[in-house]
C-alpha positions in Angstrom: -10.9 15.2 1.5 -8.7 16.9 4.0 -5.3 18.4 3.1 -3.7 16.0 5.6 -5.2 13.1 3.7 -4.0 14.5 0.4 -0.4 15.0 1.6 -0.3 11.5 3.3 -1.8 9.8 0.3 0.7 11.5 -2.0 3.6 10.2 0.2 2.1 6.7 0.1 1.7 6.9 -3.7 5.3 8.0 -4.0 6.5 5.0 -1.9 4.4 2.7 -4.1 5.8 4.2 -7.2 9.3 3.8 -5.9 8.6 0.2 -5.1 7.1 -0.6 -8.5 10.1 1.2 -10.1 12.4 -1.2 -8.2 14.1 1.4 -5.9 12.2 0.5 -2.7 12.0 -3.0 -1.2 8.6 -4.4 -0.3 9.5 -4.3 3.4 10.3 -0.6 3.2 7.0 0.1 1.3 5.1 -1.7 4.0 6.9 0.2 6.7 6.2 3.6 5.0 2.5 2.8 4.6 2.1 1.6 8.1 3.8 4.7 9.4 1.7 7.1 7.2 -1.7 5.4 7.8 -2.5 6.8 11.3 -2.5 10.3 9.8 -5.4 9.5 7.5 -9.0 10.2 8.3 -10.8 7.4 6.5 -13.6 4.9 7.4 -12.2 1.9 9.3 -12.8 -0.4 6.3 -9.9 1.3 4.5 -7.5 0.4 7.3 -8.6 -3.2 7.3 -8.3 -3.4 3.5 -4.8 -1.8 3.5 -3.6 -4.1 6.2 -4.8 -7.2 4.2 -3.0 -5.9 1.1 0.2 -5.1 3.0 0.2 -8.6 4.6 -0.2 -10.1 1.1 2.7 -8.0 -0.2 4.9 -9.2 2.7 4.0 -12.8 2.0 4.7 -12.5 -1.7 8.1 -11.0 -0.9 8.9 -13.9 1.5 7.8 -16.7 -0.8 8.8 -17.4 -4.3 6.3 -16.1 -6.8 5.3 -19.7 -7.9 4.6 -20.8 -4.3 2.5 -17.8 -3.5 -1.2 -17.7 -4.4 -0.9 -14.1 -5.6 1.8 -12.0 -7.2 3.4 -8.9 -5.8 2.4 -7.2 -9.0 -1.2 -7.9 -8.5 -1.0 -6.7 -4.9 0.8 -3.4 -5.9 -2.0 -2.9 -8.5 -4.5 -3.3 -5.7 -2.6 -0.9 -3.5 -2.9 1.7 -6.4 -6.6 1.1 -6.5 -6.8 1.5 -2.7 -5.1 4.9 -3.0 -7.5 6.0 -5.8 -10.5 5.0 -3.6 -9.0 6.6 -0.4 -8.5 9.8 -2.3 -12.3 10.0 -3.0 -13.5 8.8 0.4 
């Protein structure tokens, strides 16, 4: 993995950690990830998966947890797994 990927993924993980810790709103997490993603050198499937997860996070933030088919916690868990897989790509 390139040094640029390592640095970018570290920034993305930091934003995710801040969000799950309650100090970064979902909209700011999504913005940070979308701004960081173009710097990554990953197969296209990673970008597609990331966008799907970010859309789910946006939707879970807009709708009440009980009216959404997935929880923001489940999505943030999936974003963490995405980071783990991206780090080994």
